[in-house]
Structures are given as structure tokens and as C-alpha cells.
All heavy atoms as a GROMACS GRO file, in nm:
protein
  599
    1MET      N    1  -0.286  -1.642   0.399
    1MET     CA    2  -0.283  -1.498   0.386
    1MET      C    3  -0.270  -1.438   0.526
    1MET      O    4  -0.344  -1.472   0.617
    1MET     CB    5  -0.412  -1.451   0.319
    1MET     CG    6  -0.408  -1.305   0.280
    1MET     SD    7  -0.566  -1.245   0.219
    1MET     CE    8  -0.546  -1.266   0.046
    2THR      N    9  -0.177  -1.348   0.542
    2THR     CA   10  -0.157  -1.288   0.673
    2THR      C   11  -0.266  -1.187   0.703
    2THR      O   12  -0.341  -1.145   0.615
    2THR     CB   13  -0.019  -1.219   0.680
    2THR    OG1   14  -0.018  -1.110   0.588
    2THR    CG2   15   0.093  -1.316   0.648
    3MET      N   16  -0.271  -1.148   0.830
    3MET     CA   17  -0.375  -1.055   0.872
    3MET      C   18  -0.359  -0.918   0.805
    3MET      O   19  -0.458  -0.854   0.771
    3MET     CB   20  -0.372  -1.042   1.024
    3MET     CG   21  -0.488  -0.968   1.078
    3MET     SD   22  -0.640  -1.053   1.035
    3MET     CE   23  -0.734  -1.027   1.178
    4ARG      N   24  -0.234  -0.875   0.786
    4ARG     CA   25  -0.212  -0.746   0.722
    4ARG      C   26  -0.261  -0.746   0.578
    4ARG      O   27  -0.320  -0.649   0.532
    4ARG     CB   28  -0.063  -0.709   0.722
    4ARG     CG   29  -0.018  -0.646   0.848
    4ARG     CD   30   0.120  -0.591   0.832
    4ARG     NE   31   0.165  -0.536   0.958
    4ARG     CZ   32   0.285  -0.492   0.980
    4ARG    NH1   33   0.376  -0.500   0.885
    4ARG    NH2   34   0.318  -0.443   1.096
    5LYS      N   35  -0.236  -0.856   0.507
    5LYS     CA   36  -0.281  -0.863   0.368
    5LYS      C   37  -0.432  -0.864   0.360
    5LYS      O   38  -0.490  -0.809   0.267
    5LYS     CB   39  -0.222  -0.986   0.300
    5LYS     CG   40  -0.075  -0.971   0.270
    5LYS     CD   41  -0.023  -1.090   0.196
    5LYS     CE   42   0.126  -1.075   0.170
    5LYS     NZ   43   0.180  -1.190   0.097
    6ARG      N   44  -0.496  -0.928   0.455
    6ARG     CA   45  -0.642  -0.927   0.458
    6ARG      C   46  -0.696  -0.787   0.480
    6ARG      O   47  -0.796  -0.748   0.420
    6ARG     CB   48  -0.695  -1.018   0.568
    6ARG     CG   49  -0.687  -1.162   0.536
    6ARG     CD   50  -0.753  -1.243   0.643
    6ARG     NE   51  -0.728  -1.384   0.621
    6ARG     CZ   52  -0.767  -1.478   0.701
    6ARG    NH1   53  -0.832  -1.447   0.811
    6ARG    NH2   54  -0.741  -1.604   0.674
    7LYS      N   55  -0.630  -0.713   0.569
    7LYS     CA   56  -0.675  -0.577   0.595
    7LYS      C   57  -0.647  -0.484   0.479
    7LYS      O   58  -0.716  -0.384   0.462
    7LYS     CB   59  -0.608  -0.523   0.722
    7LYS     CG   60  -0.658  -0.589   0.848
    7LYS     CD   61  -0.592  -0.530   0.969
    7LYS     CE   62  -0.642  -0.599   1.095
    7LYS     NZ   63  -0.581  -0.542   1.216
    8LEU      N   64  -0.547  -0.515   0.398
    8LEU     CA   65  -0.515  -0.433   0.282
    8LEU      C   66  -0.607  -0.463   0.164
    8LEU      O   67  -0.627  -0.377   0.078
    8LEU     CB   68  -0.370  -0.455   0.238
    8LEU     CG   69  -0.262  -0.390   0.321
    8LEU    CD1   70  -0.125  -0.435   0.273
    8LEU    CD2   71  -0.274  -0.240   0.315
    9ALA      N   72  -0.661  -0.583   0.158
    9ALA     CA   73  -0.738  -0.625   0.041
    9ALA      C   74  -0.864  -0.541   0.022
    9ALA      O   75  -0.890  -0.495  -0.090
    9ALA     CB   76  -0.774  -0.772   0.053
   10ALA      N   77  -0.940  -0.520   0.124
   10ALA     CA   78  -1.067  -0.448   0.110
   10ALA      C   79  -1.048  -0.303   0.065
   10ALA      O   80  -1.115  -0.260  -0.030
   10ALA     CB   81  -1.145  -0.453   0.241
   11PRO      N   82  -0.960  -0.225   0.127
   11PRO     CA   83  -0.943  -0.087   0.078
   11PRO      C   84  -0.894  -0.080  -0.066
   11PRO      O   85  -0.937   0.007  -0.143
   11PRO     CB   86  -0.840  -0.026   0.173
   11PRO     CG   87  -0.841  -0.110   0.293
   11PRO     CD   88  -0.882  -0.246   0.250
   12ILE      N   89  -0.807  -0.173  -0.105
   12ILE     CA   90  -0.756  -0.171  -0.242
   12ILE      C   91  -0.866  -0.206  -0.341
   12ILE      O   92  -0.882  -0.138  -0.444
   12ILE     CB   93  -0.636  -0.267  -0.255
   12ILE    CG1   94  -0.517  -0.211  -0.177
   12ILE    CG2   95  -0.600  -0.290  -0.401
   12ILE    CD1   96  -0.399  -0.304  -0.167
   13VAL      N   97  -0.946  -0.307  -0.309
   13VAL     CA   98  -1.055  -0.346  -0.399
   13VAL      C   99  -1.157  -0.234  -0.412
   13VAL      O  100  -1.202  -0.201  -0.523
   13VAL     CB  101  -1.121  -0.477  -0.350
   13VAL    CG1  102  -1.251  -0.505  -0.423
   13VAL    CG2  103  -1.025  -0.592  -0.364
   14ILE      N  104  -1.194  -0.173  -0.302
   14ILE     CA  105  -1.292  -0.064  -0.305
   14ILE      C  106  -1.238   0.054  -0.384
   14ILE      O  107  -1.310   0.116  -0.462
   14ILE     CB  108  -1.330  -0.022  -0.161
   14ILE    CG1  109  -1.400  -0.136  -0.089
   14ILE    CG2  110  -1.417   0.103  -0.162
   14ILE    CD1  111  -1.527  -0.184  -0.153
   15THR      N  112  -1.110   0.087  -0.367
   15THR     CA  113  -1.052   0.198  -0.441
   15THR      C  114  -1.046   0.169  -0.590
   15THR      O  115  -1.074   0.257  -0.672
   15THR     CB  116  -0.911   0.230  -0.387
   15THR    OG1  117  -0.920   0.259  -0.247
   15THR    CG2  118  -0.850   0.349  -0.458
   16VAL      N  119  -1.012   0.047  -0.626
   16VAL     CA  120  -1.009   0.011  -0.768
   16VAL      C  121  -1.149   0.018  -0.829
   16VAL      O  122  -1.167   0.073  -0.938
   16VAL     CB  123  -0.946  -0.129  -0.788
   16VAL    CG1  124  -0.970  -0.181  -0.928
   16VAL    CG2  125  -0.798  -0.126  -0.756
   17LEU      N  126  -1.247  -0.034  -0.758
   17LEU     CA  127  -1.384  -0.031  -0.810
   17LEU      C  128  -1.436   0.112  -0.821
   17LEU      O  129  -1.498   0.149  -0.922
   17LEU     CB  130  -1.477  -0.114  -0.721
   17LEU     CG  131  -1.457  -0.264  -0.727
   17LEU    CD1  132  -1.549  -0.334  -0.627
   17LEU    CD2  133  -1.479  -0.316  -0.867
   18SER      N  134  -1.411   0.195  -0.721
   18SER     CA  135  -1.456   0.334  -0.730
   18SER      C  136  -1.378   0.409  -0.837
   18SER      O  137  -1.432   0.496  -0.906
   18SER     CB  138  -1.444   0.404  -0.594
   18SER     OG  139  -1.310   0.412  -0.554
   19GLY      N  140  -1.250   0.376  -0.856
   19GLY     CA  141  -1.172   0.437  -0.963
   19GLY      C  142  -1.227   0.402  -1.100
   19GLY      O  143  -1.233   0.487  -1.189
   20LEU      N  144  -1.269   0.277  -1.116
   20LEU     CA  145  -1.332   0.238  -1.243
   20LEU      C  146  -1.464   0.312  -1.264
   20LEU      O  147  -1.497   0.352  -1.375
   20LEU     CB  148  -1.354   0.087  -1.246
   20LEU     CG  149  -1.228   0.002  -1.257
   20LEU    CD1  150  -1.262  -0.146  -1.241
   20LEU    CD2  151  -1.159   0.027  -1.390
   21TRP      N  152  -1.538   0.330  -1.156
   21TRP     CA  153  -1.665   0.402  -1.163
   21TRP      C  154  -1.643   0.547  -1.205
   21TRP      O  155  -1.709   0.598  -1.295
   21TRP     CB  156  -1.736   0.394  -1.029
   21TRP     CG  157  -1.867   0.465  -1.026
   21TRP    CD1  158  -1.893   0.588  -0.975
   21TRP    CD2  159  -1.991   0.416  -1.076
   21TRP    NE1  160  -2.025   0.618  -0.990
   21TRP    CE2  161  -2.087   0.515  -1.052
   21TRP    CE3  162  -2.030   0.300  -1.139
   21TRP    CZ2  163  -2.220   0.500  -1.089
   21TRP    CZ3  164  -2.162   0.286  -1.175
   21TRP    CH2  165  -2.255   0.386  -1.150
   22PHE      N  166  -1.548   0.615  -1.140
   22PHE     CA  167  -1.520   0.754  -1.173
   22PHE      C  168  -1.464   0.767  -1.314
   22PHE      O  169  -1.496   0.862  -1.387
   22PHE     CB  170  -1.424   0.816  -1.073
   22PHE     CG  171  -1.477   0.819  -0.932
   22PHE    CD1  172  -1.394   0.792  -0.825
   22PHE    CD2  173  -1.610   0.846  -0.905
   22PHE    CE1  174  -1.442   0.794  -0.696
   22PHE    CE2  175  -1.659   0.848  -0.776
   22PHE     CZ  176  -1.575   0.822  -0.670
   23SER      N  177  -1.382   0.671  -1.355
   23SER     CA  178  -1.326   0.673  -1.490
   23SER      C  179  -1.435   0.653  -1.595
   23SER      O  180  -1.431   0.715  -1.701
   23SER     CB  181  -1.219   0.565  -1.505
   23SER     OG  182  -1.114   0.588  -1.416
   24SER      N  183  -1.532   0.569  -1.564
   24SER     CA  184  -1.642   0.549  -1.658
   24SER      C  185  -1.724   0.677  -1.674
   24SER      O  186  -1.771   0.708  -1.784
   24SER     CB  187  -1.731   0.433  -1.615
   24SER     OG  188  -1.802   0.466  -1.498
   25TRP      N  189  -1.739   0.753  -1.566
   25TRP     CA  190  -1.808   0.881  -1.577
   25TRP      C  191  -1.730   0.977  -1.665
   25TRP      O  192  -1.789   1.052  -1.744
   25TRP     CB  193  -1.830   0.944  -1.438
   25TRP     CG  194  -1.952   0.891  -1.372
   25TRP    CD1  195  -1.958   0.795  -1.276
   25TRP    CD2  196  -2.086   0.930  -1.398
   25TRP    NE1  197  -2.088   0.772  -1.241
   25TRP    CE2  198  -2.169   0.853  -1.313
   25TRP    CE3  199  -2.145   1.020  -1.482
   25TRP    CZ2  200  -2.307   0.865  -1.314
   25TRP    CZ3  201  -2.282   1.033  -1.483
   25TRP    CH2  202  -2.362   0.955  -1.399
   26LEU      N  203  -1.598   0.975  -1.653
   26LEU     CA  204  -1.516   1.062  -1.738
   26LEU      C  205  -1.530   1.023  -1.884
   26LEU      O  206  -1.544   1.110  -1.971
   26LEU     CB  207  -1.369   1.054  -1.696
   26LEU     CG  208  -1.330   1.130  -1.572
   26LEU    CD1  209  -1.188   1.095  -1.531
   26LEU    CD2  210  -1.343   1.278  -1.596
   27VAL      N  211  -1.525   0.895  -1.913
   27VAL     CA  212  -1.537   0.848  -2.051
   27VAL      C  213  -1.674   0.885  -2.107
   27VAL      O  214  -1.685   0.935  -2.220
   27VAL     CB  215  -1.512   0.696  -2.059
   27VAL    CG1  216  -1.550   0.641  -2.195
   27VAL    CG2  217  -1.366   0.666  -2.027
   28MET      N  218  -1.780   0.862  -2.030
   28MET     CA  219  -1.914   0.896  -2.077
   28MET      C  220  -1.928   1.046  -2.100
   28MET      O  221  -1.993   1.089  -2.194
   28MET     CB  222  -2.019   0.847  -1.977
   28MET     CG  223  -2.036   0.698  -1.977
   28MET     SD  224  -2.169   0.629  -1.875
   28MET     CE  225  -2.217   0.754  -1.764
   29LEU      N  226  -1.865   1.125  -2.014
   29LEU     CA  227  -1.872   1.270  -2.027
   29LEU      C  228  -1.808   1.316  -2.157
   29LEU      O  229  -1.863   1.401  -2.228
   29LEU     CB  230  -1.804   1.336  -1.907
   29LEU     CG  231  -1.802   1.487  -1.904
   29LEU    CD1  232  -1.943   1.539  -1.877
   29LEU    CD2  233  -1.708   1.536  -1.796
   30PHE      N  234  -1.693   1.259  -2.190
   30PHE     CA  235  -1.624   1.303  -2.310
   30PHE      C  236  -1.677   1.238  -2.437
   30PHE      O  237  -1.650   1.287  -2.546
   30PHE     CB  238  -1.473   1.279  -2.296
   30PHE     CG  239  -1.407   1.385  -2.212
   30PHE    CD1  240  -1.377   1.361  -2.080
   30PHE    CD2  241  -1.379   1.509  -2.266
   30PHE    CE1  242  -1.318   1.459  -2.003
   30PHE    CE2  243  -1.321   1.608  -2.190
   30PHE     CZ  244  -1.289   1.583  -2.058
   31LEU      N  245  -1.752   1.131  -2.426
   31LEU     CA  246  -1.811   1.068  -2.545
   31LEU      C  247  -1.952   1.117  -2.574
   31LEU      O  248  -2.009   1.082  -2.677
   31LEU     CB  249  -1.812   0.916  -2.529
   31LEU     CG  250  -1.675   0.848  -2.531
   31LEU    CD1  251  -1.691   0.698  -2.515
   31LEU    CD2  252  -1.598   0.881  -2.657
   32THR      N  253  -2.009   1.197  -2.485
   32THR     CA  254  -2.144   1.250  -2.506
   32THR      C  255  -2.139   1.358  -2.614
   32THR      O  256  -2.070   1.458  -2.598
   32THR     CB  257  -2.201   1.310  -2.376
   32THR    OG1  258  -2.199   1.209  -2.275
   32THR    CG2  259  -2.342   1.359  -2.396
   33PRO      N  260  -2.212   1.337  -2.722
   33PRO     CA  261  -2.209   1.439  -2.828
   33PRO      C  262  -2.292   1.561  -2.789
   33PRO      O  263  -2.387   1.553  -2.713
   33PRO     CB  264  -2.272   1.367  -2.948
   33PRO     CG  265  -2.356   1.261  -2.888
   33PRO     CD  266  -2.292   1.222  -2.759
   34GLY      N  267  -2.251   1.674  -2.840
   34GLY     CA  268  -2.328   1.796  -2.819
   34GLY      C  269  -2.287   1.879  -2.699
   34GLY      O  270  -2.341   1.987  -2.679
   35LEU      N  271  -2.196   1.830  -2.618
   35LEU     CA  272  -2.151   1.909  -2.504
   35LEU      C  273  -2.032   1.994  -2.545
   35LEU      O  274  -1.943   1.950  -2.616
   35LEU     CB  275  -2.109   1.819  -2.388
   35LEU     CG  276  -2.218   1.749  -2.310
   35LEU    CD1  277  -2.157   1.661  -2.202
   35LEU    CD2  278  -2.313   1.847  -2.248
   36ARG      N  279  -2.031   2.116  -2.498
   36ARG     CA  280  -1.918   2.204  -2.526
   36ARG      C  281  -1.795   2.157  -2.448
   36ARG      O  282  -1.806   2.090  -2.345
   36ARG     CB  283  -1.950   2.347  -2.486
   36ARG     CG  284  -2.058   2.408  -2.569
   36ARG     CD  285  -2.078   2.550  -2.528
   36ARG     NE  286  -2.180   2.610  -2.611
   36ARG     CZ  287  -2.222   2.733  -2.596
   36ARG    NH1  288  -2.171   2.809  -2.501
   36ARG    NH2  289  -2.314   2.782  -2.675
   37LEU      N  290  -1.681   2.197  -2.498
   37LEU     CA  291  -1.556   2.157  -2.434
   37LEU      C  292  -1.546   2.213  -2.293
   37LEU      O  293  -1.500   2.145  -2.202
   37LEU     CB  294  -1.436   2.204  -2.518
   37LEU     CG  295  -1.299   2.167  -2.464
   37LEU    CD1  296  -1.284   2.016  -2.455
   37LEU    CD2  297  -1.189   2.227  -2.548
   38ALA      N  298  -1.593   2.336  -2.272
   38ALA     CA  299  -1.588   2.397  -2.138
   38ALA      C  300  -1.672   2.316  -2.039
   38ALA      O  301  -1.630   2.294  -1.925
   38ALA     CB  302  -1.637   2.540  -2.145
   39VAL      N  303  -1.789   2.271  -2.083
   39VAL     CA  304  -1.876   2.191  -1.995
   39VAL      C  305  -1.809   2.058  -1.963
   39VAL      O  306  -1.813   2.010  -1.850
   39VAL     CB  307  -2.014   2.170  -2.062
   39VAL    CG1  308  -2.099   2.073  -1.982
   39VAL    CG2  309  -2.085   2.302  -2.080
   40ARG      N  310  -1.745   1.999  -2.063
   40ARG     CA  311  -1.677   1.872  -2.041
   40ARG      C  312  -1.561   1.888  -1.942
   40ARG      O  313  -1.541   1.802  -1.855
   40ARG     CB  314  -1.624   1.817  -2.172
   40ARG     CG  315  -1.734   1.770  -2.263
   40ARG     CD  316  -1.680   1.721  -2.393
   40ARG     NE  317  -1.792   1.686  -2.479
   40ARG     CZ  318  -1.779   1.633  -2.598
   40ARG    NH1  319  -1.660   1.609  -2.646
   40ARG    NH2  320  -1.884   1.605  -2.670
   41LEU      N  321  -1.485   1.993  -1.957
   41LEU     CA  322  -1.371   2.014  -1.867
   41LEU      C  323  -1.416   2.044  -1.724
   41LEU      O  324  -1.359   1.992  -1.629
   41LEU     CB  325  -1.282   2.127  -1.920
   41LEU     CG  326  -1.208   2.096  -2.050
   41LEU    CD1  327  -1.131   2.218  -2.095
   41LEU    CD2  328  -1.118   1.977  -2.033
   42ILE      N  329  -1.520   2.125  -1.711
   42ILE     CA  330  -1.571   2.155  -1.577
   42ILE      C  331  -1.632   2.029  -1.515
   42ILE      O  332  -1.614   2.001  -1.397
   42ILE     CB  333  -1.674   2.270  -1.583
   42ILE    CG1  334  -1.603   2.400  -1.619
   42ILE    CG2  335  -1.748   2.283  -1.451
   42ILE    CD1  336  -1.696   2.515  -1.651
   43GLY      N  337  -1.703   1.952  -1.597
   43GLY     CA  338  -1.762   1.828  -1.548
   43GLY      C  339  -1.660   1.722  -1.513
   43GLY      O  340  -1.687   1.631  -1.435
   44ALA      N  341  -1.541   1.730  -1.572
   44ALA     CA  342  -1.436   1.632  -1.544
   44ALA      C  343  -1.368   1.658  -1.411
   44ALA      O  344  -1.304   1.568  -1.355
   44ALA     CB  345  -1.333   1.634  -1.656
   45VAL      N  346  -1.381   1.777  -1.358
   45VAL     CA  347  -1.314   1.812  -1.233
   45VAL      C  348  -1.366   1.728  -1.117
   45VAL      O  349  -1.287   1.680  -1.034
   45VAL     CB  350  -1.330   1.963  -1.204
   45VAL    CG1  351  -1.282   1.998  -1.064
   45VAL    CG2  352  -1.254   2.044  -1.307
   46ILE      N  353  -1.495   1.706  -1.111
   46ILE     CA  354  -1.553   1.634  -0.997
   46ILE      C  355  -1.507   1.488  -0.992
   46ILE      O  356  -1.457   1.444  -0.888
   46ILE     CB  357  -1.707   1.645  -1.000
   46ILE    CG1  358  -1.748   1.791  -0.977
   46ILE    CG2  359  -1.770   1.555  -0.895
   46ILE    CD1  360  -1.893   1.819  -0.999
   47PRO      N  361  -1.519   1.411  -1.101
   47PRO     CA  362  -1.470   1.272  -1.092
   47PRO      C  363  -1.319   1.264  -1.068
   47PRO      O  364  -1.272   1.176  -0.996
   47PRO     CB  365  -1.505   1.211  -1.228
   47PRO     CG  366  -1.610   1.297  -1.284
   47PRO     CD  367  -1.590   1.432  -1.228
   48LEU      N  368  -1.243   1.357  -1.125
   48LEU     CA  369  -1.098   1.356  -1.102
   48LEU      C  370  -1.065   1.388  -0.956
   48LEU      O  371  -0.975   1.328  -0.898
   48LEU     CB  372  -1.028   1.454  -1.196
   48LEU     CG  373  -1.019   1.410  -1.342
   48LEU    CD1  374  -0.961   1.522  -1.426
   48LEU    CD2  375  -0.938   1.284  -1.355
   49ALA      N  376  -1.139   1.481  -0.897
   49ALA     CA  377  -1.117   1.513  -0.756
   49ALA      C  378  -1.153   1.395  -0.667
   49ALA      O  379  -1.081   1.364  -0.571
   49ALA     CB  380  -1.199   1.636  -0.718
   50LEU      N  381  -1.263   1.328  -0.698
   50LEU     CA  382  -1.302   1.211  -0.620
   50LEU      C  383  -1.203   1.097  -0.636
   50LEU      O  384  -1.172   1.027  -0.538
   50LEU     CB  385  -1.443   1.164  -0.661
   50LEU     CG  386  -1.557   1.258  -0.622
   50LEU    CD1  387  -1.687   1.212  -0.686
   50LEU    CD2  388  -1.570   1.266  -0.472
   51LEU      N  389  -1.150   1.080  -0.755
   51LEU     CA  390  -1.049   0.976  -0.779
   51LEU      C  391  -0.922   1.007  -0.701
   51LEU      O  392  -0.864   0.919  -0.637
   51LEU     CB  393  -1.020   0.966  -0.928
   51LEU     CG  394  -0.924   0.859  -0.973
   51LEU    CD1  395  -0.975   0.721  -0.934
   51LEU    CD2  396  -0.901   0.868  -1.122
   52GLY      N  397  -0.880   1.133  -0.704
   52GLY     CA  398  -0.762   1.173  -0.628
   52GLY      C  399  -0.780   1.156  -0.478
   52GLY      O  400  -0.690   1.109  -0.408
   53ALA      N  401  -0.898   1.191  -0.428
   53ALA     CA  402  -0.926   1.175  -0.285
   53ALA      C  403  -0.927   1.028  -0.246
   53ALA      O  404  -0.877   0.990  -0.139
   53ALA     CB  405  -1.058   1.240  -0.251
   54SER      N  406  -0.982   0.943  -0.332
   54SER     CA  407  -0.985   0.799  -0.304
   54SER      C  408  -0.844   0.742  -0.296
   54SER      O  409  -0.814   0.661  -0.207
   54SER     CB  410  -1.063   0.725  -0.412
   54SER     OG  411  -1.195   0.768  -0.415
   55ILE      N  412  -0.759   0.782  -0.388
   55ILE     CA  413  -0.621   0.733  -0.387
   55ILE      C  414  -0.547   0.784  -0.265
   55ILE      O  415  -0.472   0.710  -0.200
   55ILE     CB  416  -0.550   0.772  -0.517
   55ILE    CG1  417  -0.613   0.695  -0.633
   55ILE    CG2  418  -0.400   0.745  -0.510
   55ILE    CD1  419  -0.567   0.739  -0.770
   56TYR      N  420  -0.570   0.910  -0.227
   56TYR     CA  421  -0.506   0.965  -0.107
   56TYR      C  422  -0.548   0.889   0.019
   56TYR      O  423  -0.464   0.854   0.102
   56TYR     CB  424  -0.540   1.113  -0.094
   56TYR     CG  425  -0.488   1.175   0.034
   56TYR    CD1  426  -0.354   1.208   0.047
   56TYR    CD2  427  -0.573   1.199   0.141
   56TYR    CE1  428  -0.305   1.263   0.164
   56TYR    CE2  429  -0.525   1.255   0.258
   56TYR     CZ  430  -0.391   1.286   0.269
   56TYR     OH  431  -0.344   1.341   0.386
   57VAL      N  432  -0.677   0.862   0.031
   57VAL     CA  433  -0.728   0.789   0.147
   57VAL      C  434  -0.673   0.646   0.150
   57VAL      O  435  -0.640   0.593   0.256
   57VAL     CB  436  -0.882   0.790   0.149
   57VAL    CG1  437  -0.938   0.696   0.253
   57VAL    CG2  438  -0.932   0.931   0.173
   58LEU      N  439  -0.661   0.584   0.033
   58LEU     CA  440  -0.603   0.450   0.026
   58LEU      C  441  -0.458   0.450   0.074
   58LEU      O  442  -0.418   0.364   0.152
   58LEU     CB  443  -0.609   0.395  -0.118
   58LEU     CG  444  -0.537   0.262  -0.140
   58LEU    CD1  445  -0.606   0.151  -0.062
   58LEU    CD2  446  -0.530   0.230  -0.287
   59ILE      N  447  -0.381   0.547   0.030
   59ILE     CA  448  -0.241   0.556   0.073
   59ILE      C  449  -0.232   0.576   0.224
   59ILE      O  450  -0.151   0.513   0.292
   59ILE     CB  451  -0.169   0.668  -0.004
   59ILE    CG1  452  -0.155   0.629  -0.151
   59ILE    CG2  453  -0.032   0.697   0.057
   59ILE    CD1  454  -0.108   0.740  -0.241
   60GLU      N  455  -0.317   0.662   0.279
   60GLU     CA  456  -0.318   0.684   0.424
   60GLU      C  457  -0.356   0.556   0.498
   60GLU      O  458  -0.298   0.523   0.602
   60GLU     CB  459  -0.415   0.796   0.461
   60GLU     CG  460  -0.368   0.933   0.418
   60GLU     CD  461  -0.242   0.974   0.489
   60GLU    OE1  462  -0.230   0.953   0.611
   60GLU    OE2  463  -0.152   1.028   0.420
   61ARG      N  464  -0.453   0.483   0.447
   61ARG     CA  465  -0.497   0.358   0.511
   61ARG      C  466  -0.387   0.252   0.506
   61ARG      O  467  -0.365   0.179   0.604
   61ARG     CB  468  -0.624   0.306   0.443
   61ARG     CG  469  -0.679   0.181   0.506
   61ARG     CD  470  -0.726   0.204   0.647
   61ARG     NE  471  -0.773   0.080   0.703
   61ARG     CZ  472  -0.761   0.046   0.830
   61ARG    NH1  473  -0.705   0.129   0.915
   61ARG    NH2  474  -0.804  -0.069   0.872
   62ILE      N  475  -0.314   0.245   0.395
   62ILE     CA  476  -0.203   0.151   0.385
   62ILE      C  477  -0.095   0.184   0.488
   62ILE      O  478  -0.041   0.096   0.553
   62ILE     CB  479  -0.147   0.149   0.242
   62ILE    CG1  480  -0.246   0.081   0.149
   62ILE    CG2  481  -0.013   0.078   0.236
   62ILE    CD1  482  -0.211   0.089   0.002
   63HIS      N  483  -0.068   0.314   0.505
   63HIS     CA  484   0.031   0.354   0.606
   63HIS      C  485  -0.016   0.317   0.746
   63HIS      O  486   0.065   0.273   0.830
   63HIS     CB  487   0.059   0.504   0.598
   63HIS     CG  488   0.140   0.544   0.480
   63HIS    ND1  489   0.268   0.499   0.457
   63HIS    CD2  490   0.112   0.626   0.376
   63HIS    CE1  491   0.314   0.550   0.346
   63HIS    NE2  492   0.221   0.628   0.293
   64GLU      N  493  -0.145   0.334   0.774
   64GLU     CA  494  -0.198   0.298   0.905
   64GLU      C  495  -0.186   0.149   0.932
   64GLU      O  496  -0.148   0.107   1.040
   64GLU     CB  497  -0.346   0.338   0.916
   64GLU     CG  498  -0.371   0.484   0.929
   64GLU     CD  499  -0.519   0.517   0.931
   64GLU    OE1  500  -0.602   0.423   0.931
   64GLU    OE2  501  -0.552   0.636   0.933
   65ILE      N  502  -0.219   0.069   0.832
   65ILE     CA  503  -0.213  -0.077   0.850
   65ILE      C  504  -0.070  -0.123   0.868
   65ILE      O  505  -0.040  -0.206   0.954
   65ILE     CB  506  -0.282  -0.147   0.731
   65ILE    CG1  507  -0.432  -0.120   0.735
   65ILE    CG2  508  -0.255  -0.297   0.734
   65ILE    CD1  509  -0.507  -0.167   0.612
   66ARG      N  510   0.021  -0.069   0.788
   66ARG     CA  511   0.161  -0.112   0.798
   66ARG      C  512   0.226  -0.069   0.929
   66ARG      O  513   0.313  -0.137   0.979
   66ARG     CB  514   0.240  -0.057   0.680
   66ARG     CG  515   0.208  -0.130   0.552
   66ARG     CD  516   0.300  -0.090   0.442
   66ARG     NE  517   0.267  -0.167   0.322
   66ARG     CZ  518   0.307  -0.135   0.202
   66ARG    NH1  519   0.383  -0.028   0.185
   66ARG    NH2  520   0.273  -0.209   0.099
   67SER      N  521   0.184   0.044   0.983
   67SER     CA  522   0.244   0.090   1.109
   67SER      C  523   0.180   0.022   1.230
   67SER      O  524   0.228   0.039   1.342
   67SER     CB  525   0.230   0.241   1.122
   67SER     OG  526   0.095   0.278   1.144
   68GLY      N  527   0.073  -0.052   1.209
   68GLY     CA  528   0.008  -0.121   1.320
   68GLY      C  529  -0.095  -0.035   1.390
   68GLY      O  530  -0.156  -0.078   1.488
   69GLU      N  531  -0.114   0.085   1.344
   69GLU     CA  532  -0.211   0.175   1.404
   69GLU      C  533  -0.350   0.134   1.357
   69GLU      O  534  -0.380   0.132   1.239
   69GLU     CB  535  -0.182   0.318   1.358
   69GLU     CG  536  -0.269   0.423   1.418
   69GLU     CD  537  -0.230   0.561   1.366
   69GLU    OE1  538  -0.111   0.584   1.345
   69GLU    OE2  539  -0.322   0.641   1.346
   70GLU      N  540  -0.434   0.101   1.449
   70GLU     CA  541  -0.568   0.054   1.414
   70GLU      C  542  -0.671   0.161   1.448
   70GLU      O  543  -0.640   0.267   1.499
   70GLU     CB  544  -0.600  -0.076   1.488
   70GLU     CG  545  -0.514  -0.191   1.442
   70GLU     CD  546  -0.532  -0.222   1.294
   70GLU    OE1  547  -0.646  -0.215   1.242
   70GLU    OE2  548  -0.430  -0.252   1.229
   71ASP      N  549  -0.794   0.128   1.423
   71ASP     CA  550  -0.903   0.221   1.452
   71ASP      C  551  -0.905   0.254   1.601
   71ASP      O  552  -0.888   0.167   1.686
   71ASP     CB  553  -1.038   0.160   1.414
   71ASP     CG  554  -1.048   0.142   1.264
   71ASP    OD1  555  -0.987   0.221   1.191
   71ASP    OD2  556  -1.116   0.047   1.222
   72ASP      N  557  -0.928   0.379   1.631
   72ASP     CA  558  -0.930   0.424   1.770
   72ASP      C  559  -1.063   0.390   1.837
   72ASP      O  560  -1.075   0.407   1.959
   72ASP     CB  561  -0.906   0.574   1.777
   72ASP     CG  562  -0.764   0.611   1.736
   72ASP    OD1  563  -0.676   0.524   1.751
   72ASP    OD2  564  -0.743   0.724   1.690
   73LEU      N  565  -1.161   0.345   1.765
   73LEU     CA  566  -1.292   0.315   1.824
   73LEU      C  567  -1.283   0.200   1.925
   73LEU      O  568  -1.362   0.195   2.019
   73LEU     CB  569  -1.393   0.282   1.715
   73LEU     CG  570  -1.431   0.395   1.622
   73LEU    CD1  571  -1.524   0.344   1.512
   73LEU    CD2  572  -1.496   0.506   1.699
   74SER      N  573  -1.187   0.111   1.906
   74SER     CA  574  -1.176  -0.002   2.000
   74SER      C  575  -1.126   0.042   2.136
   74SER      O  576  -1.137  -0.032   2.234
   74SER     CB  577  -1.082  -0.107   1.940
   74SER     OG  578  -0.952  -0.053   1.927
   75GLN      N  579  -1.071   0.161   2.148
   75GLN     CA  580  -1.020   0.210   2.276
   75GLN      C  581  -1.128   0.271   2.362
   75GLN      O  582  -1.106   0.298   2.478
   75GLN     CB  583  -0.910   0.313   2.251
   75GLN     CG  584  -0.791   0.256   2.179
   75GLN     CD  585  -0.687   0.363   2.147
   75GLN    OE1  586  -0.705   0.480   2.181
   75GLN    NE2  587  -0.580   0.323   2.081
   76TYR      N  588  -1.246   0.294   2.308
   76TYR     CA  589  -1.350   0.361   2.384
   76TYR      C  590  -1.456   0.266   2.430
   76TYR      O  591  -1.488   0.171   2.375
   76TYR     CB  592  -1.413   0.473   2.301
   76TYR     CG  593  -1.315   0.580   2.265
   76TYR    CD1  594  -1.261   0.588   2.138
   76TYR    CD2  595  -1.274   0.672   2.360
   76TYR    CE1  596  -1.170   0.687   2.105
   76TYR    CE2  597  -1.183   0.770   2.328
   76TYR     CZ  598  -1.132   0.778   2.201
   76TYR     OH  599  -1.042   0.875   2.169
   0.00000   0.00000   0.00000
């Protein structure tokens, strides 16, 4: 396995696991009896926003790894 693939593995795994976590919250929210539709829709915004942010950060990290740009902390 090349070094780039190793660096890509961790962000992808973490994003998939967090995506499953946020999706499970969505499923539980919509399967809970007794909640109004408005409450369910408002409650769905937070996990969807977190899922979208996770995917955005993953895409940015993949671009950083592919371009060879590494963490700037090693320069200080």
C-alpha cells in the first residue's frame, strides 16, 4: 500500500463511520412514534448538516493529500 493510500484510509473510514452514526440518528428520529412532522424535520437538519460538513471536509482532505500539501504544523 502506498503512502498516499494510507493517508486516505483514515479520513475515509472516519467519514463513513460518522456518516453511519448520523444516518442512524435520522432513522431513529423518523421511527420515533408520537413526534410531529415539524419536529422531525427540524431535528433532521442537524444530522444532515453534520453529514454534509463531514463529506465536505473529506473532499478537502483528499485534495490536500493528492496535491502533496501536508499539515503546516511540521513547518513550525
